[in-house]
KOLROVO-633218 format. One record per residue (C-alpha): residue number from 1; residue in one letter; x, y, z. Coordinates in Angstrom, 1 decimal, decimal comma. Layout:
{node NUM; a; {X; Y; Z}} ...
//
This chain:
{node 1; m; {16,7; -17,0; -33,4}} {node 2; q; {17,0; -18,6; -36,8}} {node 3; p; {19,4; -21,6; -37,0}} {node 4; c; {21,9; -20,1; -39,4}} {node 5; l; {22,1; -16,9; -37,5}} {node 6; a; {22,7; -18,9; -34,3}} {node 7; s; {25,5; -20,8; -36,0}} {node 8; l; {27,1; -17,6; -37,1}} {node 9; l; {27,0; -15,9; -33,7}} {node 10; g; {28,2; -19,1; -32,0}} {node 11; a; {31,2; -19,3; -34,4}} {node 12; i; {32,1; -15,7; -33,7}} {node 13; v; {32,2; -16,3; -30,0}} {node 14; q; {34,2; -19,6; -30,5}} {node 15; y; {36,8; -18,0; -32,7}} {node 16; r; {37,1; -14,9; -30,4}} {node 17; k; {37,6; -17,0; -27,3}} {node 18; a; {40,1; -19,2; -29,1}} {node 19; a; {42,1; -16,1; -29,9}} {node 20; g; {42,0; -15,1; -26,2}} {node 21; l; {40,1; -11,8; -26,9}} {node 22; s; {37,4; -10,1; -25,0}} {node 23; q; {34,5; -8,4; -26,8}} {node 24; a; {36,1; -5,0; -26,1}} {node 25; q; {39,5; -6,1; -27,4}} {node 26; l; {38,1; -7,5; -30,6}} {node 27; a; {35,9; -4,4; -31,1}} {node 28; n; {39,0; -2,2; -30,8}} {node 29; r; {40,9; -4,3; -33,3}} {node 30; v; {38,1; -4,1; -35,9}} {node 31; r; {37,4; -0,5; -35,1}} {node 32; y; {33,8; -0,9; -33,8}} {node 33; q; {32,2; 0,3; -30,6}} {node 34; p; {32,3; -2,5; -28,0}} {node 35; s; {28,6; -2,0; -27,3}} {node 36; y; {27,8; -2,5; -31,0}} {node 37; l; {29,8; -5,8; -31,1}} {node 38; s; {28,1; -6,9; -27,9}} {node 39; k; {24,7; -6,4; -29,5}} {node 40; a; {25,8; -8,2; -32,6}} {node 41; e; {27,1; -11,2; -30,7}} {node 42; r; {23,8; -11,5; -28,9}} {node 43; g; {21,7; -11,3; -32,0}} {node 44; l; {20,1; -7,9; -31,2}} {node 45; l; {21,0; -6,5; -34,6}} {node 46; g; {19,7; -9,5; -36,6}} {node 47; v; {22,1; -10,6; -39,3}} {node 48; p; {25,3; -8,4; -38,7}} {node 49; s; {26,5; -6,3; -41,5}} {node 50; q; {28,9; -7,7; -44,2}} {node 51; s; {31,6; -5,2; -43,3}} {node 52; l; {31,6; -6,2; -39,6}} {node 53; i; {31,7; -9,9; -40,3}} {node 54; t; {34,5; -9,5; -43,0}} {node 55; a; {36,6; -7,5; -40,5}} {node 56; i; {36,1; -10,1; -37,7}} {node 57; d; {36,8; -13,0; -40,1}} {node 58; a; {40,1; -11,4; -41,1}} {node 59; e; {41,1; -10,4; -37,5}} {node 60; l; {40,4; -13,9; -36,1}} {node 61; k; {41,9; -15,6; -39,1}} {node 62; a; {38,8; -17,6; -39,8}} {node 63; g; {39,6; -18,1; -43,4}} {node 64; g; {36,3; -17,0; -44,8}} {node 65; t; {34,3; -19,3; -42,5}} {node 66; l; {32,4; -16,5; -40,8}} {node 67; v; {31,7; -14,7; -44,1}} {node 68; e; {30,2; -17,9; -45,5}} {node 69; l; {28,1; -18,5; -42,4}} {node 70; r; {26,8; -14,9; -42,7}} {node 71; r; {25,8; -15,5; -46,3}} {node 72; h; {23,7; -18,5; -45,1}} {node 73; a; {22,2; -16,4; -42,3}} {node 74; w; {21,4; -13,6; -44,7}} {node 75; l; {19,7; -15,9; -47,2}} {node 76; e; {17,7; -17,6; -44,4}} {node 77; d; {16,6; -14,2; -43,1}} {node 78; k; {16,0; -12,2; -46,2}} {node 79; g; {16,3; -14,6; -49,1}} {node 80; g; {12,8; -16,0; -48,8}} {node 81; q; {11,1; -12,6; -48,7}} {node 82; a; {13,2; -11,3; -51,6}} {node 83; g; {12,7; -14,4; -53,7}} {node 84; v; {16,3; -15,3; -53,6}} {node 85; t; {17,3; -18,8; -54,5}} {node 86; w; {20,7; -20,6; -54,5}} {node 87; r; {20,3; -21,3; -58,3}} {node 88; e; {19,6; -17,7; -59,3}} {node 89; v; {22,6; -15,9; -57,8}} {node 90; p; {25,3; -17,7; -55,8}} {node 91; q; {26,2; -14,6; -53,7}} {node 92; e; {23,8; -12,3; -51,8}} {node 93; v; {23,3; -8,7; -52,5}} {node 94; d; {24,6; -7,1; -49,4}} {node 95; i; {22,6; -3,9; -48,6}} {node 96; t; {23,6; -2,6; -45,2}} {node 97; n; {20,5; -1,2; -43,6}} {node 98; r; {20,3; 2,4; -42,4}} {node 99; r; {20,4; 1,5; -38,7}} {node 100; q; {23,7; -0,4; -39,2}} {node 101; l; {25,1; 2,6; -41,1}} {node 102; i; {24,2; 5,0; -38,3}} {node 103; v; {25,7; 2,9; -35,5}} {node 104; g; {28,8; 1,5; -37,3}} {node 105; g; {28,4; 0,4; -40,9}} {node 106; g; {32,1; 0,2; -41,9}} {node 107; a; {35,1; -1,3; -40,1}} {node 108; a; {37,3; 1,6; -40,9}} {node 109; a; {34,6; 4,3; -40,5}} {node 110; v; {34,5; 4,2; -36,7}} {node 111; a; {37,6; 5,1; -34,8}} {node 112; p; {38,9; 2,7; -32,1}} {node 113; t; {37,7; 3,5; -28,6}} {node 114; m; {40,1; 4,4; -25,8}} {node 115; v; {37,7; 3,9; -22,9}} {node 116; a; {36,0; 1,0; -21,2}} {node 117; p; {33,0; -0,5; -23,0}} {node 118; v; {29,8; 1,5; -22,6}} {node 119; t; {26,5; -0,1; -21,7}} {node 120; v; {23,7; -0,4; -24,2}} {node 121; g; {21,6; 2,7; -24,2}} {node 122; s; {24,3; 4,9; -22,8}} {node 123; a; {24,0; 7,3; -25,8}} {node 124; a; {25,7; 10,2; -24,1}} {node 125; v; {28,8; 8,3; -23,2}} {node 126; a; {29,0; 6,7; -26,7}} {node 127; s; {28,6; 10,1; -28,3}} {node 128; t; {31,4; 11,6; -26,2}} {node 129; t; {33,6; 8,7; -27,0}} {node 130; m; {33,1; 8,9; -30,7}} {node 131; e; {33,5; 12,7; -30,7}} {node 132; n; {36,8; 12,6; -28,9}} {node 133; a; {38,3; 9,5; -30,5}} {node 134; p; {41,3; 9,9; -32,8}} {node 135; v; {40,8; 9,8; -36,5}} {node 136; p; {42,1; 6,4; -37,9}} {node 137; a; {45,2; 6,6; -40,1}} {node 138; a; {43,2; 5,4; -43,1}} {node 139; s; {40,7; 8,3; -42,7}} {node 140; r; {43,5; 10,8; -42,2}} {node 141; a; {45,0; 9,6; -45,5}} {node 142; a; {41,7; 9,9; -47,3}} {node 143; l; {41,3; 13,5; -46,0}} {node 144; a; {44,8; 14,3; -47,1}} {node 145; g; {44,1; 12,9; -50,6}} {node 146; i; {46,6; 10,1; -50,2}} {node 147; p; {45,6; 7,0; -52,2}} {node 148; g; {44,3; 4,2; -49,9}} {node 149; q; {45,0; 0,5; -50,0}} {node 150; v; {42,4; -1,3; -52,2}} {node 151; r; {42,5; -5,0; -51,8}} {node 152; n; {40,6; -5,8; -55,0}} {node 153; d; {41,7; -5,5; -58,6}} {node 154; l; {38,8; -3,6; -60,2}} {node 155; a; {40,5; -2,8; -63,6}} {node 156; g; {39,2; -4,3; -66,8}} {node 157; r; {35,9; -4,9; -68,6}} {node 158; w; {32,7; -4,8; -66,6}} {node 159; w; {29,0; -5,0; -67,4}} {node 160; t; {26,6; -2,4; -66,0}} {node 161; s; {22,8; -2,3; -65,7}} {node 162; w; {20,8; 0,7; -64,9}} {node 163; q; {17,2; 1,3; -63,8}} {node 164; t; {16,4; 4,5; -65,8}} {node 165; f; {13,4; 6,3; -67,2}} {node 166; r; {12,1; 8,0; -70,4}} {node 167; d; {8,9; 10,0; -70,5}} {node 168; g; {8,1; 8,6; -67,1}} {node 169; e; {8,3; 5,0; -68,2}} {node 170; e; {10,9; 2,7; -66,7}} {node 171; i; {13,4; 1,2; -69,1}} {node 172; h; {16,4; -1,0; -68,7}} {node 173; s; {19,9; -0,3; -70,0}} {node 174; s; {22,9; -2,7; -69,9}} {node 175; q; {26,3; -1,4; -71,1}} {node 176; e; {29,8; -2,8; -71,2}} {node 177; v; {32,4; -0,4; -69,6}} {node 178; n; {36,1; -0,3; -69,2}} {node 179; v; {37,7; 0,5; -65,8}} {node 180; d; {41,2; 1,8; -65,2}} {node 181; q; {42,5; 1,7; -61,7}} {node 182; a; {45,2; 3,7; -59,9}} {node 183; g; {45,2; 2,9; -56,2}} {node 184; d; {41,7; 3,9; -54,9}} {node 185; h; {40,9; 6,0; -58,0}} {node 186; l; {38,9; 4,5; -60,8}} {node 187; t; {38,3; 5,9; -64,3}} {node 188; i; {35,3; 4,4; -66,0}} {node 189; a; {34,1; 4,7; -69,6}} {node 190; a; {31,2; 3,1; -71,4}} {node 191; i; {32,2; 1,2; -74,6}} {node 192; s; {28,6; 0,4; -75,7}} {node 193; r; {25,4; 2,4; -75,5}} {node 194; g; {23,0; -0,4; -74,5}} {node 195; l; {20,1; 1,6; -76,1}} {node 196; a; {19,9; 3,4; -79,4}} {node 197; l; {20,5; 7,2; -79,1}} {node 198; e; {16,9; 7,9; -80,0}} {node 199; e; {15,8; 5,6; -77,2}} {node 200; g; {17,9; 7,4; -74,7}} {node 201; g; {21,2; 5,5; -74,9}} {node 202; y; {24,5; 7,3; -74,7}} {node 203; l; {28,2; 6,8; -74,1}} {node 204; w; {29,5; 8,2; -70,8}} {node 205; s; {32,6; 8,4; -68,7}} {node 206; g; {33,4; 9,3; -65,1}} {node 207; e; {35,7; 9,1; -62,1}} {node 208; l; {35,1; 7,1; -58,9}} {node 209; r; {37,0; 6,6; -55,6}} {node 210; v; {37,0; 3,5; -53,3}} {node 211; f; {36,5; 4,2; -49,6}} {node 212; d; {37,4; 1,6; -47,0}} {node 213; n; {37,2; -1,2; -49,6}} {node 214; e; {33,4; -1,1; -49,3}} {node 215; i; {32,0; 2,1; -50,8}} {node 216; v; {32,6; 3,5; -54,3}} {node 217; m; {31,5; 7,1; -55,0}} {node 218; g; {31,9; 9,4; -57,9}} {node 219; w; {30,5; 11,2; -61,0}} {node 220; y; {29,5; 10,4; -64,6}} {node 221; m; {28,9; 12,6; -67,6}} {node 222; a; {27,6; 11,8; -71,2}} {node 223; m; {30,3; 11,9; -73,9}} {node 224; d; {27,8; 12,2; -76,8}} {node 225; g; {27,5; 15,9; -77,8}} {node 226; p; {23,6; 16,2; -77,9}} {node 227; v; {23,2; 14,5; -74,5}} {node 228; r; {23,3; 16,6; -71,3}} {node 229; s; {23,0; 13,7; -68,8}} {node 230; k; {25,3; 13,8; -65,8}} {node 231; g; {25,2; 12,9; -62,2}} {node 232; t; {26,6; 11,0; -59,2}} {node 233; l; {27,1; 7,3; -58,2}} {node 234; f; {27,0; 5,7; -54,8}} {node 235; m; {27,7; 2,0; -54,8}} {node 236; s; {28,5; -0,8; -52,4}} {node 237; l; {31,5; -3,0; -53,3}} {node 238; h; {31,1; -6,7; -52,5}} {node 239; p; {34,0; -8,0; -50,4}} {node 240; h; {34,9; -10,4; -53,2}} {node 241; g; {35,3; -7,4; -55,5}} {node 242; d; {33,2; -9,0; -58,2}} {node 243; r; {30,1; -6,8; -58,1}} {node 244; l; {28,8; -3,4; -57,1}} {node 245; t; {25,3; -2,3; -56,3}} {node 246; g; {23,9; 1,1; -55,6}} {node 247; r; {22,1; 4,2; -56,8}} {node 248; w; {22,6; 6,9; -59,4}} {node 249; v; {21,1; 10,4; -59,3}} {node 250; g; {21,4; 13,2; -61,8}} {node 251; l; {20,2; 15,1; -64,8}} {node 252; s; {18,6; 12,9; -67,5}} {node 253; y; {16,1; 13,1; -70,4}} {node 254; d; {13,2; 13,3; -67,9}} {node 255; g; {14,7; 16,2; -65,9}} {node 256; l; {16,7; 17,0; -62,8}} {node 257; f; {17,0; 14,7; -59,8}} {node 258; i; {16,1; 11,5; -61,6}} {node 259; e; {17,4; 8,4; -59,8}} {node 260; g; {17,4; 4,6; -60,0}} {node 261; w; {19,3; 1,4; -59,1}} {node 262; g; {22,6; 0,5; -60,7}} {node 263; a; {24,7; -2,6; -60,7}} {node 264; m; {28,2; -3,7; -62,0}} {node 265; a; {29,5; -7,2; -62,4}} {node 266; r; {31,8; -9,2; -64,8}} {node 267; s; {28,8; -10,5; -66,7}} {node 268; e; {25,6; -8,9; -68,0}} {node 269; q; {23,4; -11,7; -66,6}} {node 270; v; {24,5; -11,0; -63,1}} {node 271; t; {23,9; -7,3; -63,3}} {node 272; i; {20,4; -7,9; -64,5}} {node 273; a; {19,7; -10,3; -61,7}} {node 274; l; {21,1; -7,8; -59,2}} {node 275; i; {18,9; -5,0; -60,5}} {node 276; e; {15,8; -7,2; -60,3}} {node 277; r; {16,7; -8,2; -56,7}} {node 278; l; {17,2; -4,6; -55,6}} {node 279; k; {13,8; -3,6; -57,1}} {node 280; k; {12,1; -6,5; -55,2}} {node 281; q; {13,9; -5,7; -51,9}} {node 282; h; {13,2; -1,9; -52,2}} {node 283; p; {10,0; -1,5; -54,2}} {node 284; r; {9,9; 2,2; -53,4}} {node 285; g; {13,6; 2,8; -54,2}} {node 286; v; {14,7; 3,3; -50,6}} 
//
């Protein structure tokens, strides 16, 4: 086990025991399956997801210590292979892998269990528990269309960068946008094209919604008359609320179902660095 990961997992156990909580009790409080937290504490999942560590840090009142330790563990584990350095970008790009999403990627996405902890590999028991578990209040509110509690102020001016294509050739576009926020609903509108109209640049607007303070989803549509581009956005919100990374897919100049990476931050330089990092980490776009 790598040193930074060992320090993170040791700190989790130390804080949990200081709070007088068992693994099962802590798992219920942060809305994860006890078996998943057990595997995370033993290092069986590698570097735990950002959403899990953020939830544990808040529950155990660690004051950001666990989040910072995870950042070091993430850089130690993936920074080298992705070419990440401390001088390039001070915060990591947190891309929760598919396995973590399947077994419990978000603290509010998994309902609290009401039964004793299941053993690792007891898929049938875990499946039954999840199927019969009550829906969390936050999820019920989302289903009912009631605005959720968003802890970050996302309103104001942002920079966006997009990996896009024209005639099969990859091009880069950076645009400044304005975001208006009402609870968990965001209205976004580009205020600069980034590229000339004849090069494929256009003004656009859209609507987004924040889910569980970690996922932002929505749609966008061109505002320039001759341009038919439109599509969807799926982005991960950094816990600090200062950047988003994800994918866009939609109708573009090159046709239907075109997709690429996208990033939002408070400065253009950061968005460009995030896009380059995503391309290095996921050379095939997955």
